C-alpha positions as CSV (number, residue, x, y, z in Angstrom):
1,M,0.1,0.0,0.1
2,S,1.1,3.4,-0.5
3,T,2.3,6.2,1.6
4,K,-0.7,8.2,0.2
5,K,-3.3,5.4,1.1
6,K,-1.6,4.7,4.4
7,Q,-2.0,8.4,5.1
8,S,-5.8,8.5,3.9
9,F,-6.5,5.5,6.1
10,L,-5.2,7.5,9.1
11,G,-6.5,10.6,8.6
12,G,-9.9,8.7,8.3
13,A,-9.2,7.4,11.7
14,A,-8.3,10.1,13.0
15,I,-11.5,12.1,12.1
16,L,-13.6,9.4,13.5
17,A,-11.3,9.5,16.6
18,A,-11.6,13.2,16.7
19,A,-15.1,12.8,16.7
20,V,-15.4,10.3,19.3
21,A,-13.5,12.2,21.7
22,V,-15.6,15.5,21.2
23,V,-18.9,13.4,21.5
24,K,-17.5,11.5,25.0
25,G,-16.6,14.8,26.0
26,I,-19.9,16.2,25.2
27,G,-21.3,13.1,26.9
28,F,-19.5,13.5,29.8
29,F,-21.0,17.3,30.5
30,Y,-24.3,15.5,30.0
31,K,-24.2,12.3,31.9
32,I,-22.8,14.2,35.3
33,P,-25.3,16.8,35.7
34,L,-28.0,14.5,34.5
35,N,-27.0,11.7,37.2
36,N,-27.6,14.5,40.0
37,I,-30.5,15.0,38.7
38,L,-31.9,11.5,38.3
39,G,-31.2,10.1,41.6
40,R,-30.0,6.2,41.9
41,E,-33.9,5.3,41.3
42,G,-33.9,7.5,38.2
43,K,-30.7,6.3,37.2
44,T,-31.9,2.6,36.8
45,Y,-34.9,3.6,34.7
46,F,-32.9,5.7,32.4
47,D,-30.3,2.7,32.2
48,S,-32.9,-0.2,31.5
49,A,-34.6,1.8,28.6
50,Y,-30.7,2.7,27.1
51,Q,-29.5,-1.2,27.5
52,I,-32.6,-2.5,25.6
53,Y,-31.9,0.6,22.8
54,N,-28.3,-0.8,22.6
55,V,-29.3,-4.5,22.1
56,L,-31.7,-3.4,19.3
57,L,-29.0,-0.8,18.0
58,S,-26.2,-3.6,18.1
59,I,-28.0,-6.0,16.2
60,S,-29.1,-3.9,13.4
61,T,-25.9,-1.6,13.3
62,A,-22.8,-3.3,14.6
63,G,-21.8,-5.3,11.7
64,L,-24.2,-4.5,8.6
65,P,-22.6,-0.9,8.3
66,L,-19.1,-2.1,8.3
67,A,-20.0,-4.7,5.5
68,L,-21.8,-2.3,3.3
69,S,-18.7,0.2,3.6
70,K,-16.2,-2.8,2.7
71,L,-18.5,-3.6,-0.7
72,V,-18.8,0.3,-1.1
73,S,-14.9,0.6,-1.2
74,E,-14.4,-2.2,-3.3
75,A,-17.0,-1.0,-5.9
76,Q,-15.6,2.5,-5.9
77,A,-11.9,1.1,-6.4
78,Q,-13.0,-0.8,-9.5
79,G,-15.0,2.1,-11.1
80,R,-18.4,0.2,-10.8
81,E,-20.4,3.2,-10.0
82,N,-23.7,1.4,-10.9
83,E,-23.1,-1.3,-8.3
84,K,-22.5,1.5,-5.8
85,R,-25.5,3.1,-6.0
86,K,-27.2,-0.3,-6.0
87,L,-25.5,-1.5,-2.9
88,F,-27.1,1.8,-1.0
89,S,-30.5,1.3,-2.7
90,T,-30.7,-2.3,-1.4
91,A,-29.0,-1.7,1.9
92,I,-31.3,1.3,2.9
93,W,-34.5,-1.1,2.5
94,M,-32.8,-3.7,4.7
95,F,-31.9,-1.1,7.2
96,F,-35.6,0.4,7.2
97,A,-36.9,-3.2,7.6
98,L,-34.6,-3.6,10.9
99,G,-35.2,-0.2,12.2
100,L,-39.1,-0.9,11.7
101,A,-39.0,-4.0,13.5
102,G,-36.9,-2.6,16.5
103,F,-39.2,0.3,16.7
104,A,-42.0,-2.0,16.7
105,I,-40.8,-3.7,19.6
106,M,-39.7,-1.1,22.0
107,F,-43.0,1.0,21.3
108,F,-45.9,-1.6,21.2
109,G,-44.1,-4.2,23.8
110,T,-43.4,-1.4,26.0
111,S,-44.9,-3.0,28.9
112,W,-43.8,-6.8,28.3
113,V,-40.4,-5.6,27.9
114,A,-40.2,-3.6,31.0
115,A,-41.9,-6.6,32.9
116,R,-38.9,-8.7,31.7
117,L,-36.6,-6.5,33.2
118,H,-38.2,-6.1,36.4
119,N,-38.4,-2.7,36.2
120,E,-42.0,-1.5,35.2
121,S,-41.2,2.1,36.2
122,A,-39.0,2.1,32.9
123,Y,-42.1,2.1,30.8
124,W,-42.2,5.9,29.7
125,A,-38.4,6.1,29.2
126,I,-38.4,2.8,26.9
127,R,-41.0,4.2,24.9
128,A,-39.8,7.7,24.6
129,L,-36.7,5.9,23.0
130,S,-38.4,3.9,20.5
131,P,-38.4,6.3,17.6
132,A,-34.5,6.3,18.0
133,V,-34.1,2.8,17.0
134,F,-35.8,3.4,13.6
135,C,-34.0,6.6,12.9
136,V,-30.4,5.1,13.8
137,C,-30.7,2.3,11.8
138,L,-31.1,4.7,8.6
139,L,-28.5,6.3,10.1
140,A,-26.0,3.5,10.0
141,C,-26.9,2.7,6.3
142,M,-25.9,6.5,5.4
143,R,-22.9,6.1,7.5
144,G,-21.5,3.3,6.3
145,Y,-21.8,4.4,2.7
146,T,-20.3,7.4,3.0
147,Q,-17.6,5.8,4.8
148,G,-17.2,3.3,1.8
149,Q,-16.4,6.5,-0.2
150,G,-13.5,7.1,2.1
151,N,-15.1,10.4,3.6
152,M,-15.1,9.9,7.4
153,T,-16.6,13.7,7.7
154,P,-20.4,13.1,7.5
155,T,-20.2,10.6,9.8
156,A,-18.2,12.7,12.5
157,V,-20.7,15.6,12.3
158,S,-23.7,13.9,12.7
159,Q,-22.3,12.1,15.8
160,V,-21.3,15.9,17.3
161,L,-24.8,16.8,16.0
162,E,-26.3,13.7,17.9
163,A,-24.5,14.4,21.2
164,L,-25.1,18.4,21.2
165,S,-28.8,17.6,20.7
166,K,-28.5,15.2,23.8
167,L,-26.7,17.4,25.7
168,G,-28.9,20.5,25.0
169,I,-32.3,19.2,24.6
170,G,-32.2,16.1,26.9
171,L,-30.7,17.7,30.0
172,A,-33.1,20.9,29.7
173,L,-36.2,18.3,29.4
174,A,-35.2,16.3,32.5
175,W,-34.2,19.7,34.3
176,Y,-37.5,21.0,33.5
177,I,-39.6,18.0,34.2
178,F,-37.7,17.3,37.6
179,R,-38.3,21.2,38.7
180,L,-42.1,20.3,37.7
181,G,-41.9,17.8,40.7
182,M,-43.0,14.8,38.4
183,G,-41.7,11.2,39.3
184,R,-38.0,9.9,38.5
185,E,-39.5,7.7,35.6
186,F,-40.8,11.3,33.8
187,V,-37.4,12.9,34.5
188,A,-35.4,9.6,33.0
189,A,-38.1,9.8,30.3
190,G,-37.2,13.6,29.4
191,A,-33.4,12.5,29.4
192,I,-34.0,9.7,26.9
193,L,-36.3,12.0,24.3
194,G,-33.3,14.2,23.8
195,V,-31.6,11.4,22.8
196,T,-34.4,10.4,20.2
197,I,-34.6,14.0,18.7
198,G,-30.6,13.9,18.2
199,T,-31.0,10.8,16.1
200,V,-33.7,12.5,14.2
201,L,-31.7,15.6,13.6
202,S,-28.5,13.6,12.7
203,M,-30.4,11.5,10.2
204,L,-32.0,14.7,8.6
205,F,-28.5,15.8,8.1
206,L,-27.3,13.1,6.5
207,I,-30.1,12.9,4.2
208,F,-29.5,16.5,3.0
209,Y,-26.0,15.8,2.5
210,L,-26.5,12.5,0.2
211,L,-29.2,14.7,-1.8
212,T,-26.5,17.5,-2.2
213,H,-23.5,15.6,-2.9
214,R,-24.8,12.6,-5.2
215,S,-22.6,11.1,-8.0
216,T,-23.3,12.2,-11.3
217,A,-20.6,9.7,-12.9
218,E,-22.0,7.3,-15.7
219,T,-20.2,3.8,-16.0
220,L,-21.3,0.9,-18.2
221,D,-21.0,-1.8,-15.2
222,V,-23.7,-4.2,-14.7
223,P,-24.5,-4.5,-11.1
224,S,-25.5,-7.6,-9.5
225,A,-29.0,-8.5,-8.5
226,R,-30.4,-6.9,-5.6
227,G,-30.7,-10.6,-3.8
228,A,-26.8,-11.0,-4.5
229,L,-26.1,-7.9,-2.9
230,A,-28.1,-8.5,0.0
231,G,-26.5,-12.1,0.7
232,R,-22.9,-10.2,0.2
233,I,-23.6,-7.5,2.9
234,L,-24.9,-10.6,5.2
235,A,-22.5,-12.7,4.7
236,I,-19.8,-10.2,6.1
237,G,-22.1,-8.1,8.6
238,V,-23.7,-11.0,10.4
239,P,-20.7,-12.6,12.2
240,I,-19.2,-9.0,13.4
241,T,-22.8,-8.5,14.7
242,L,-22.9,-11.4,16.3
243,S,-19.4,-10.5,18.2
244,N,-20.4,-6.9,18.9
245,S,-24.0,-7.4,19.9
246,A,-23.2,-10.5,22.3
247,M,-22.0,-8.0,25.0
248,S,-24.9,-5.7,24.8
249,I,-27.4,-8.7,24.9
250,I,-25.6,-10.2,27.9
251,T,-25.5,-6.8,29.6
252,L,-29.6,-6.6,29.4
253,V,-30.0,-10.4,30.6
254,D,-27.5,-9.3,33.5
255,T,-29.7,-6.1,34.3
256,S,-32.9,-8.3,34.4
257,I,-31.1,-11.1,36.7
258,V,-29.8,-8.3,39.1
259,L,-33.3,-6.5,39.6
260,G,-34.8,-9.8,39.7
261,R,-32.5,-11.2,42.4
262,L,-32.4,-8.1,44.5
263,Q,-36.6,-8.4,44.7
264,N,-37.3,-11.8,44.2
265,G,-34.3,-13.3,45.7
266,L,-33.7,-11.0,48.7
267,G,-37.6,-9.7,48.8
268,M,-36.6,-6.0,48.1
269,T,-39.2,-3.8,46.4
270,E,-38.9,-2.8,43.2
271,E,-37.8,0.9,43.9
272,A,-35.4,-0.5,46.9
273,A,-34.1,-2.5,44.0
274,S,-33.7,0.2,41.7
275,T,-31.7,2.4,43.9
276,L,-29.4,-0.2,44.6
277,K,-28.8,-0.8,40.8
278,G,-28.5,2.8,40.4
279,A,-25.8,3.2,42.4
280,Y,-23.8,0.4,40.3
281,G,-25.0,2.1,37.4
282,Y,-23.2,5.4,38.3
283,A,-19.8,3.3,38.8
284,M,-20.3,1.7,35.4
285,D,-20.5,5.3,33.7
286,M,-17.1,6.2,35.3
287,V,-15.5,3.2,34.0
288,N,-16.9,3.3,30.4
289,L,-15.5,7.0,29.9
290,P,-11.9,5.9,29.4
291,P,-12.1,3.1,27.0
292,S,-14.2,5.4,24.7
293,F,-11.2,7.8,24.6
294,V,-8.5,5.2,24.4
295,F,-9.7,2.9,22.0
296,P,-10.0,5.5,18.9
297,V,-5.9,6.3,19.3
298,T,-4.8,2.5,18.8
299,M,-7.7,1.9,16.4
300,S,-6.0,4.2,13.7
301,L,-3.4,1.7,13.8
302,I,-5.4,-1.2,12.9
303,P,-6.2,-0.5,9.4
304,V,-2.1,0.1,8.9
305,A,-1.9,-3.6,10.3
306,A,-4.5,-5.0,7.6
307,A,-2.6,-3.2,4.7
308,A,0.5,-4.8,5.9
309,L,-0.8,-8.4,6.3
310,A,-1.9,-7.8,2.9
311,R,1.4,-7.2,1.4
312,R,2.7,-10.3,3.8
313,D,4.8,-7.8,5.4
314,R,4.8,-10.0,8.7
315,A,7.5,-8.0,10.5
316,E,5.6,-4.7,9.9
317,A,2.2,-5.9,10.9
318,N,3.8,-7.4,14.1
319,R,5.4,-3.9,14.6
320,I,2.0,-2.3,14.5
321,I,0.2,-4.6,16.7
322,S,3.1,-4.3,19.8
323,S,2.7,-0.7,19.1
324,A,-1.3,-0.8,19.7
325,F,-0.5,-3.3,22.6
326,R,2.0,-0.8,24.1
327,L,-0.5,2.1,23.8
328,I,-3.1,0.7,25.4
329,A,-1.0,-0.4,28.2
330,I,0.2,3.1,28.8
331,L,-3.3,4.6,28.7
332,A,-5.4,2.1,30.0
333,L,-3.6,0.7,33.3
334,P,-3.1,4.3,34.9
335,C,-6.9,5.1,34.2
336,G,-8.0,1.7,35.9
337,V,-5.7,2.0,38.6
338,G,-6.7,6.2,39.1
339,L,-10.4,5.0,39.4
340,S,-10.0,2.6,41.9
341,V,-7.5,4.3,44.2
342,L,-9.6,7.3,44.0
343,A,-13.3,5.6,43.9
344,T,-14.9,7.4,46.6
345,P,-13.6,10.8,46.4
346,I,-14.1,10.8,42.3
347,M,-17.7,9.7,42.7
348,R,-18.2,12.3,45.4
349,L,-16.7,14.8,43.0
350,V,-19.0,14.1,40.2
351,L,-22.2,13.6,42.5
352,P,-22.4,16.9,44.3
353,A,-26.2,16.7,44.7
354,Q,-26.2,12.8,45.3
355,P,-24.0,12.6,48.7
356,E,-25.3,9.3,49.8
357,A,-25.4,7.9,46.4
358,A,-21.9,8.7,45.6
359,L,-20.6,6.9,48.9
360,A,-22.5,3.8,47.6
361,A,-21.0,4.2,44.5
362,G,-17.5,4.2,45.5
363,P,-16.9,0.4,46.6
364,H,-18.3,-0.4,43.4
365,L,-16.0,1.8,40.9
366,R,-12.9,0.5,43.9
367,V,-13.7,-2.5,41.7
368,L,-14.7,-1.7,38.3
369,G,-11.7,0.3,38.0
370,F,-9.5,-2.9,37.2
371,A,-12.3,-4.0,34.9
372,C,-11.8,-0.9,33.1
373,I,-8.4,-2.0,31.8
374,F,-9.8,-5.4,30.8
375,I,-12.3,-3.7,28.9
376,C,-9.7,-1.7,27.3
377,V,-7.7,-4.8,26.2
378,M,-10.9,-6.7,25.1
379,N,-11.5,-3.8,22.6
380,L,-8.3,-3.9,21.2
381,T,-7.8,-7.6,20.8
382,N,-11.5,-7.9,19.1
383,A,-10.1,-5.8,16.5
384,I,-6.8,-7.3,16.0
385,L,-8.8,-10.8,15.7
386,Q,-11.2,-9.5,13.1
387,T,-8.3,-7.7,11.3
388,Y,-6.7,-11.3,11.3
389,G,-9.8,-12.5,9.7
390,K,-10.8,-14.7,12.9
391,V,-14.0,-12.9,13.3
392,Q,-15.7,-16.1,15.2
393,I,-13.1,-16.0,17.8
394,P,-14.5,-12.7,19.6
395,I,-18.3,-14.3,19.7
396,F,-16.9,-17.5,21.4
397,T,-14.7,-15.2,24.0
398,V,-17.8,-12.6,24.6
399,I,-20.5,-15.3,25.0
400,T,-17.6,-17.1,27.5
401,G,-17.2,-14.0,29.5
402,G,-20.9,-13.2,29.5
403,L,-22.0,-16.6,30.7
404,V,-19.4,-16.2,33.6
405,K,-21.3,-13.0,34.7
406,I,-24.7,-14.2,34.3
407,V,-23.8,-16.9,36.7
408,M,-21.9,-14.9,39.1
409,N,-24.6,-12.7,39.4
410,Y,-27.3,-14.8,39.8
411,I,-25.1,-16.5,43.0
412,L,-23.6,-13.5,44.3
413,V,-26.7,-10.8,44.2
414,G,-28.8,-13.3,45.4
415,T,-26.8,-13.9,48.7
416,P,-27.9,-11.5,51.3
417,D,-24.3,-10.5,52.7
418,I,-23.3,-9.5,49.3
419,N,-26.4,-8.6,46.9
420,I,-25.3,-5.8,45.0
421,H,-21.7,-5.9,45.6
422,G,-21.7,-9.1,43.7
423,A,-22.3,-7.1,40.4
424,P,-19.2,-5.5,40.1
425,I,-17.3,-8.2,41.2
426,S,-19.1,-10.4,38.3
427,T,-18.1,-7.5,35.7
428,L,-14.7,-7.5,36.8
429,C,-14.5,-11.6,36.1
430,C,-16.3,-11.3,33.0
431,Y,-14.0,-8.6,31.4
432,A,-10.9,-10.6,32.5
433,V,-11.8,-13.9,31.2
434,I,-12.7,-12.3,27.7
435,A,-9.5,-10.1,27.9
436,G,-7.5,-13.2,28.7
437,L,-8.7,-15.7,26.4
438,N,-8.4,-13.0,23.4
439,L,-4.8,-12.5,24.5
440,I,-4.2,-16.0,24.2
441,F,-5.7,-16.4,20.5
442,V,-3.9,-13.0,19.7
443,W,-0.5,-14.8,20.8
444,K,-1.7,-17.6,18.8
445,Y,-2.3,-16.1,15.6
446,S,-0.2,-13.4,15.3
447,P,3.1,-12.9,12.8
448,G,5.2,-12.7,15.7
449,R,5.0,-14.0,19.0
450,T,3.7,-10.8,21.1
451,R,5.8,-10.7,24.2
452,Y,3.1,-9.6,27.0
453,L,5.6,-9.3,29.7
454,Q,7.7,-6.8,28.1
455,L,4.7,-4.8,27.0
456,F,2.7,-4.7,30.6
457,A,5.5,-5.0,33.0
458,K,6.6,-1.3,32.6
459,P,3.5,0.4,32.3
460,A,2.0,-1.6,35.5
461,A,4.8,-0.7,37.7
462,A,4.4,2.8,36.7
463,S,0.6,2.8,37.3
464,A,0.9,1.2,40.7
465,L,3.7,4.2,41.8
466,M,1.0,6.4,40.1
467,G,-1.7,5.1,42.4
468,G,0.5,5.6,45.3
469,A,1.4,9.3,44.9
470,A,-2.3,10.1,43.8
471,W,-3.8,7.9,47.1
472,A,-0.8,10.1,49.3
473,A,-1.4,13.4,47.9
474,H,-5.3,13.1,48.2
475,G,-4.8,11.9,51.9
476,F,-2.4,14.7,52.5
477,V,-4.7,17.6,51.2
478,S,-7.8,16.0,52.8
479,R,-6.1,15.9,56.3
480,A,-5.1,19.6,55.2
481,L,-8.5,21.0,54.7
482,S,-10.5,19.2,57.3
483,G,-13.0,21.6,58.8
484,H,-13.9,23.4,55.4
485,S,-16.6,22.3,53.2
486,A,-16.9,18.8,52.9
487,Y,-17.7,18.9,48.9
488,G,-14.9,21.7,48.7
489,A,-12.3,20.2,50.6
490,N,-12.7,16.5,48.8
491,A,-13.0,18.4,45.5
492,I,-9.5,20.0,45.9
493,A,-8.2,17.0,47.5
494,T,-8.9,14.3,44.5
495,L,-8.0,17.0,41.8
496,C,-4.5,17.4,43.5
497,G,-4.3,13.6,43.9
498,I,-5.0,13.5,40.3
499,L,-2.6,16.0,39.2
500,A,-0.2,14.3,41.5
501,G,-0.7,11.3,39.5
502,V,-0.2,12.6,36.1
503,I,2.8,14.3,36.8
504,V,4.4,11.1,38.6
505,Y,3.2,9.1,35.6
506,A,4.4,11.2,32.8
507,V,7.7,11.4,34.5
508,L,7.8,7.4,34.7
509,V,6.9,7.0,31.1
510,V,10.0,9.2,30.0
511,V,12.5,7.7,32.3
512,L,11.6,4.0,31.9
513,R,11.4,4.5,28.1
514,I,7.7,3.0,28.3
515,L,6.9,4.9,24.9
516,R,8.6,4.7,21.8
517,A,9.2,6.8,18.8
518,E,7.8,4.1,16.4
519,D,4.6,3.7,18.7
520,L,3.5,7.6,17.3
521,K,5.0,7.6,13.8
522,T,2.1,5.8,12.4
523,I,-0.4,8.3,14.1
524,P,-1.1,11.5,12.7
525,H,1.6,14.3,13.5
526,G,3.1,11.3,15.7
527,T,6.5,12.1,14.4
528,K,6.2,15.9,15.5
529,L,5.0,14.6,18.7
530,A,8.0,12.0,19.5
531,K,10.3,14.6,18.5
532,L,9.1,17.1,21.3
533,L,9.0,14.3,24.0
534,H,12.4,13.3,22.8
535,L,11.5,9.6,22.2
536,R,13.7,7.1,20.3
């Protein structure tokens, strides 16, 4: 592959990575105030609706847009404009049918779905989100089509527009309904409605974009029949869909089991169970944040690895994969350790209006901080295995980890002395099993045997020292500020702890030579960054 093509690959990945960073940043400013408004009960109603949405979303959009993107890219490379257009017209009807089915399940089966989750108060949140399933299916088709033509900008713009609508409309609705004194279930529904409006606006943007950027090129190619094209899309997309949607399905089942065991196993009311589950949901929000920022950094390397494998350049492919692992270790390990060490102070910092919920969520985050590391490793290794063409393996490992999670939750959450504290333990074990199995398979199928000890040892040691520095700094400042405002003292102490950890870790990364110049050179502007940091 030429240097120009490599740069176009990386440029597209960089655009999407930047969009993800912006979207997650907006999401942070959406989730933090929203969690303070919702309370623990409302948080559970919101999460229940969103988890159903995620399942239907994964089934309909996880693999098929990638398949469409791949086929459109191939048709464009061959100059087959007629086939490219027919691929899109065929796919749009497939996505229309999937979206309609998802909408029908959520809208007309709202009561049944809420009852299966042991969370009937989530009724209005589920119903408010139902139109988003239909819109997002059409969004996925249009995004796959534009990405297949090498244009990542429409996808990036539509994602940011969606996030801004969620922030500006959803948060405002939730606050307004809360001020009216209505129940938490209606506050959750108002927040969810912002998500639905965001998908509608994003869909309208992409429709407008496609109508104003239609290709007028004429070719003489004769496209394949619609049935054949649909079959090719399904053949590529279904295995990826099964892999990517398995975890969403398992998480939904897991939610039903947790709430069911708390109510049926321990005799709690729905409200009491929702309150306990809400504290766990607060901790999961914090855990899911670092992987969202970390993964796009390494994902920019995967297309280059695929190109190296296509050229049979095993040494280059192995170098790129090792760089991806090194970056994951450098970024994920300190995030996980930091979340665990400063768990309760962080929850108190982000939940000023819910002090009791923050104290309840702290122990969950202490366990889940380490799960964050395994989530990052799982995401990367899934992508690597798919790059190697081993698309069935992530399906097997995710299902295996999911079964571990479900069985452990059933046992632990149903034990009176453990109850909700069994949920983060089972989540940690789930992702540890998936990441462990994936690492074994990556080692087996990689062009060169990946040396995990060399890749992870130094970042792990640096992260441990960083955690100690953060803990010590937080404790020192907390004692110095004792007697002042409880929230203000904790906020200052937590920020000082984070700052101390960042400084210590940054120094150790340079001193221990954990990061190499070659890890950055395939990332846009990475060479300049390596020179700035004096990396070799």
